[in-house]
C-alpha positions in Angstrom: -2.8 23.2 3.6 -2.5 19.9 1.7 0.9 19.1 0.3 1.8 17.2 -2.8 5.6 16.9 -2.1 7.2 15.0 0.7 7.8 16.9 4.0 11.3 17.0 5.6 11.2 17.7 9.3 14.3 18.7 11.3 14.1 18.5 15.1 17.0 19.7 17.3 17.4 18.7 21.0 19.4 19.9 23.9 20.1 16.7 25.8 22.8 16.9 28.5 23.2 13.2 29.3 25.1 11.0 26.8 23.2 8.0 28.1 19.9 9.7 27.5 21.0 10.7 24.0 21.8 7.0 23.3 18.3 6.0 24.5 16.8 8.7 22.4 18.8 7.4 19.4 17.4 3.9 20.0 13.9 5.3 19.9 14.7 7.0 16.5 16.4 3.8 15.2 13.1 1.9 15.8 10.9 4.5 14.0 11.1 3.0 10.5 9.5 -0.2 11.7 7.7 0.8 14.8 5.9 3.9 13.5 2.7 2.4 12.0 -0.3 3.9 10.3 -3.1 1.6 9.4 -0.8 -1.3 10.5 2.0 -0.3 8.0 5.2 1.7 8.3 4.7 5.2 6.9 7.9 7.2 7.5 9.9 7.6 4.3 13.2 8.0 6.3 14.6 8.9 9.7 18.2 10.0 10.4 19.2 10.9 13.9 22.1 11.2 16.2 24.4 13.5 18.2 25.7 16.5 16.4 29.3 17.9 16.1 30.2 20.6 18.6 30.0 24.0 17.0 29.4 27.5 18.5 26.6 28.0 16.0 24.6 25.1 17.5 23.5 27.2 20.4 23.6 24.2 22.7 21.5 21.9 20.5 23.5 18.6 20.5 21.2 16.0 18.9 19.3 16.2 15.6 16.6 14.1 14.0 15.6 14.4 10.3 12.4 12.7 9.4 10.8 12.5 6.0 7.0 12.1 5.5 5.0 11.4 2.3 2.9 14.5 3.1 2.0 16.9 5.8 -1.0 14.8 6.8 1.4 11.9 7.7 3.5 14.3 9.8 0.4 15.5 11.7 -0.5 11.8 12.3 3.0 11.3 13.7 2.6 14.2 16.1 -1.0 13.4 17.2 -1.7 9.7 16.9 1.5 7.6 16.4 2.1 5.3 19.3 5.8 5.0 18.6 6.3 8.8 18.5 4.2 9.1 21.7 6.6 6.7 23.5 9.6 8.8 22.2 8.0 12.0 23.4 7.2 10.5 26.8 10.9 9.6 27.3 12.2 12.9 25.8 10.0 15.2 27.9 12.0 14.3 31.1 15.5 14.4 29.7 15.7 17.3 27.2 16.5 20.9 28.1 15.4 22.4 24.8 13.8 21.5 21.5 13.3 23.2 18.2 11.4 21.8 15.2 11.0 23.1 11.6 9.7 21.4 8.5 9.5 22.2 4.8 8.0 20.8 1.7 10.6 19.1 -0.4 11.2 20.8 -3.7 10.3 24.3 -2.5 13.6 25.6 -3.7 13.8 23.7 -7.0 
């Protein structure tokens, strides 16, 4: 399904080590300039970091919110982006859980 509005993606992680969380954060901090498509940055925005402790968090203690121009850019991020591949290579060995959802901006407007 093609999208006409930007896509907001929310990814939650369970990451037990604070030093691993800091390394993951450094990967996300680099995304706005390191995530390239056709040689150009393509992410609209990225916000990431440790979350506040809360019983409703179900153990997820790190969140990342990424915004894409469209769903096609998000698929590129998942399947072809070298910067995201490096992040995933690091994360696969240090996380104990992950959950991701995404939505088309403006769906509730």
